[in-house]
C-alpha positions as CSV (number, residue, x, y, z in Angstrom):
1,M,-16.5,-16.0,-19.4
2,A,-16.4,-18.0,-16.2
3,S,-16.2,-16.7,-12.9
4,L,-14.0,-18.0,-10.2
5,S,-14.9,-19.1,-7.4
6,Q,-13.3,-17.7,-3.9
7,T,-11.4,-20.7,-3.6
8,E,-10.0,-20.4,-7.0
9,L,-9.2,-16.2,-6.7
10,A,-7.3,-17.2,-3.5
11,K,-5.0,-19.1,-5.2
12,A,-4.6,-17.1,-8.8
13,D,-1.5,-15.8,-7.6
14,G,0.2,-18.8,-6.6
15,V,-0.1,-17.8,-3.1
16,D,-2.6,-19.1,-1.0
17,H,-4.8,-16.2,0.2
18,S,-7.3,-18.1,1.7
19,P,-8.2,-16.3,5.5
20,D,-7.6,-18.1,8.3
21,L,-10.5,-18.7,10.3
22,N,-9.1,-18.7,13.3
23,E,-7.7,-15.5,12.7
24,S,-10.1,-11.6,13.6
25,R,-10.2,-9.4,11.3
26,L,-8.2,-7.6,13.6
27,E,-5.8,-9.9,13.8
28,R,-5.5,-10.3,10.0
29,G,-5.4,-6.6,9.4
30,R,-2.5,-6.3,11.5
31,R,-0.9,-9.1,9.8
32,V,-1.5,-7.6,6.5
33,L,-0.6,-3.7,7.4
34,A,3.1,-5.1,8.7
35,E,3.3,-6.7,5.9
36,V,2.7,-3.9,3.4
37,D,3.4,-1.1,5.7
38,G,6.2,-2.0,8.4
39,E,6.8,1.0,10.6
40,A,4.9,3.5,9.2
41,G,1.4,1.9,9.4
42,Q,1.7,1.3,12.9
43,K,3.6,4.8,13.5
44,V,0.0,6.2,12.0
45,V,-2.0,4.0,14.1
46,S,0.3,4.7,17.2
47,A,-0.4,8.5,16.2
48,L,-4.1,8.1,16.9
49,A,-4.2,6.4,20.1
50,D,-4.7,9.3,22.6
51,I,-7.5,11.0,19.8
52,A,-9.4,8.4,18.0
53,P,-8.5,4.8,19.1
54,D,-11.4,3.0,18.1
55,F,-10.4,4.5,14.2
56,A,-7.3,2.9,14.6
57,T,-9.3,-0.5,15.2
58,Y,-11.3,0.4,11.9
59,L,-8.1,0.8,10.1
60,F,-6.8,-2.6,11.2
61,E,-10.2,-4.0,10.3
62,F,-11.1,-2.9,7.5
63,P,-8.9,-1.8,4.8
64,F,-6.2,-4.0,5.8
65,G,-8.1,-6.9,7.3
66,D,-10.9,-6.9,5.0
67,I,-9.8,-5.5,1.6
68,Y,-6.0,-6.3,1.1
69,S,-6.1,-9.3,2.3
70,R,-9.2,-10.4,0.1
71,P,-8.0,-12.9,-3.1
72,G,-7.9,-11.8,-6.5
73,L,-5.1,-9.5,-6.7
74,D,-2.0,-9.3,-5.0
75,L,-0.4,-7.1,-2.7
76,R,1.9,-5.3,-5.2
77,S,-1.5,-4.8,-7.5
78,R,-3.1,-3.4,-4.7
79,E,-0.4,-0.8,-3.6
80,I,-0.3,0.7,-7.8
81,A,-4.0,1.2,-7.7
82,T,-3.5,2.9,-4.0
83,I,-0.3,4.9,-5.1
84,A,-2.7,6.1,-8.3
85,A,-5.9,6.7,-6.3
86,L,-4.1,8.9,-3.5
87,A,-1.8,10.5,-6.2
88,A,-5.0,11.6,-8.0
89,M,-6.7,12.7,-5.3
90,G,-4.3,15.3,-4.4
91,N,-4.9,16.3,-1.0
92,A,-3.7,12.9,0.9
93,I,0.2,13.8,0.2
94,P,0.8,11.8,3.7
95,Q,-0.9,9.0,2.7
96,L,0.7,8.9,-0.9
97,K,4.0,8.8,1.1
98,V,3.2,6.2,3.5
99,H,1.9,3.6,0.1
100,I,4.8,4.8,-2.0
101,Q,6.9,3.3,0.6
102,A,4.7,0.5,0.8
103,G,4.8,-0.2,-2.5
104,L,8.5,-0.3,-2.2
105,N,8.2,-2.9,0.5
106,V,5.9,-5.1,-2.0
107,G,8.1,-5.1,-4.3
108,L,7.7,-2.0,-7.0
109,T,11.0,-0.3,-7.8
110,R,11.4,3.2,-8.2
111,T,10.8,3.3,-11.8
112,E,7.5,1.4,-11.8
113,I,6.2,4.2,-8.7
114,A,7.5,7.3,-11.1
115,E,5.6,5.5,-14.0
116,I,2.6,5.3,-12.0
117,L,2.8,9.0,-10.5
118,M,3.7,10.2,-14.4
119,Q,0.3,8.4,-15.8
120,M,-1.7,10.5,-13.6
121,A,-1.2,13.4,-15.7
122,V,-3.2,12.2,-17.9
123,Y,-6.0,11.3,-15.8
124,A,-5.8,13.5,-12.7
125,G,-3.5,16.7,-14.2
126,F,-0.1,17.9,-14.2
127,P,-0.4,19.3,-10.5
128,A,-1.4,15.5,-8.9
129,A,1.3,14.4,-11.3
130,L,4.3,16.5,-9.9
131,N,2.9,16.6,-6.2
132,G,3.0,12.6,-6.5
133,L,6.4,12.7,-8.1
134,F,7.6,15.1,-5.4
135,A,6.4,12.5,-2.7
136,A,7.6,10.0,-3.8
137,K,11.0,11.7,-4.5
138,E,11.1,12.5,-0.7
139,V,10.8,9.2,0.3
140,F,13.3,7.8,-2.1
141,A,16.0,10.2,-0.6
142,Q,15.0,8.5,2.9
143,Q,15.6,5.0,1.4
144,F,18.9,3.4,2.8
145,V,21.2,3.6,0.0
146,P,24.4,1.2,0.8
147,A,27.5,3.1,-0.5
148,V,29.3,1.2,-3.5
149,T,33.6,0.4,-2.3
150,P,35.8,1.1,-5.1
151,R,37.8,-1.8,-5.8
């Protein structure tokens, strides 16, 4: 099996993910974080300002500037992996909630998120799956649901 070049990987999902050479890791990380997490990501970064501002920079640069912006997986696929990993850990409910919202932001449905979390019962146990499902329930309850106007 032939391996794909970085250029081929960057365009594999039909979107060119080639890094902008004029964009720093920090700038790229801020852009990707905003695309994935919206306000929730910025709230996490802002909460670190008075205790560990350098750590906020690391969050921009490494996970989002380096990893999330790599070619080979789209943001939707990355959020599936992240939701599964955080649920399996069992001790990262605040981060899981942020990434459940991020999953919705990048196109995952509520049903897909519930299925990801139910899958964790097989590999991480029922408590991890239950905790993940309850976290999802909280996130879904906070979502804006437009009222249906009867005709």
